[in-house]
C-alpha positions as CSV (number, residue, x, y, z in Angstrom):
1,X,75.7,57.0,60.6
2,X,72.5,55.2,61.4
3,X,71.2,52.5,58.9
4,X,67.4,53.3,58.1
5,X,65.3,49.9,58.3
6,X,63.0,48.8,55.8
7,X,60.0,46.7,55.8
8,X,60.6,43.0,54.9
9,X,58.5,43.1,51.7
10,X,58.6,39.6,51.2
11,X,57.5,38.7,54.5
12,X,54.3,41.2,54.1
13,X,53.8,39.7,50.5
14,X,53.9,36.1,51.9
15,X,51.4,36.8,54.6
16,X,49.0,38.5,51.7
17,X,49.3,35.6,49.6
18,X,48.1,33.2,52.6
19,X,45.3,35.6,53.1
20,X,46.1,36.2,56.7
21,X,46.4,39.3,59.0
22,X,49.3,40.1,61.1
23,X,47.2,39.1,64.2
24,X,46.5,35.3,62.6
25,X,50.3,35.2,61.4
26,X,51.5,36.2,65.2
27,X,49.1,33.6,66.3
28,X,50.3,30.6,64.1
29,X,54.1,31.7,64.9
30,X,53.6,31.7,68.5
31,X,54.5,35.6,69.0
32,X,52.7,38.5,70.1
33,X,51.0,40.9,67.5
34,X,53.0,43.6,68.2
35,X,56.3,42.1,67.6
36,X,55.4,40.5,64.1
37,X,54.2,43.9,63.2
38,X,57.3,45.4,64.2
39,X,59.4,42.7,62.4
40,X,57.4,42.9,59.3
41,X,57.5,46.7,59.1
42,X,61.3,46.4,59.6
43,X,61.4,48.2,62.9
44,X,62.6,45.2,64.9
45,X,65.3,42.8,64.1
46,X,63.6,39.6,64.4
47,X,65.3,37.2,67.2
48,X,66.5,33.7,66.5
49,X,63.6,32.7,68.4
50,X,61.2,34.6,66.0
51,X,63.1,32.9,62.9
52,X,63.0,29.7,64.5
53,X,59.1,29.7,65.3
54,X,58.7,31.2,61.7
55,X,60.6,28.6,60.2
56,X,58.7,25.8,62.1
57,X,55.2,27.3,61.2
58,X,56.3,27.9,57.7
59,X,58.8,25.6,56.7
60,X,58.7,26.5,53.0
61,X,59.4,29.9,53.4
62,X,62.7,31.4,52.4
63,X,64.5,32.5,55.6
64,X,67.2,34.3,53.5
65,X,65.3,37.5,54.0
66,X,65.9,37.6,57.7
67,X,69.7,37.5,57.1
68,X,69.8,40.0,54.3
69,X,70.1,43.2,56.3
70,X,67.6,42.7,58.8
71,X,69.9,40.5,61.5
72,X,72.8,41.9,62.8
């Protein structure tokens, strides 16, 4: 049985709270906009590199969301 991925709502909410676009978030993190969109939508598992870059850019963000059901 294939598990359907869900959007990472906390990530989208955090971005909205910062009043940033997906393109702006991707730029700050240092990833492509397409990769950022795929991770936020739940259509791509965030890589260790993505998580590391995200944490460097936003150290106060709770990274546990990446380890819930999105990272295998």
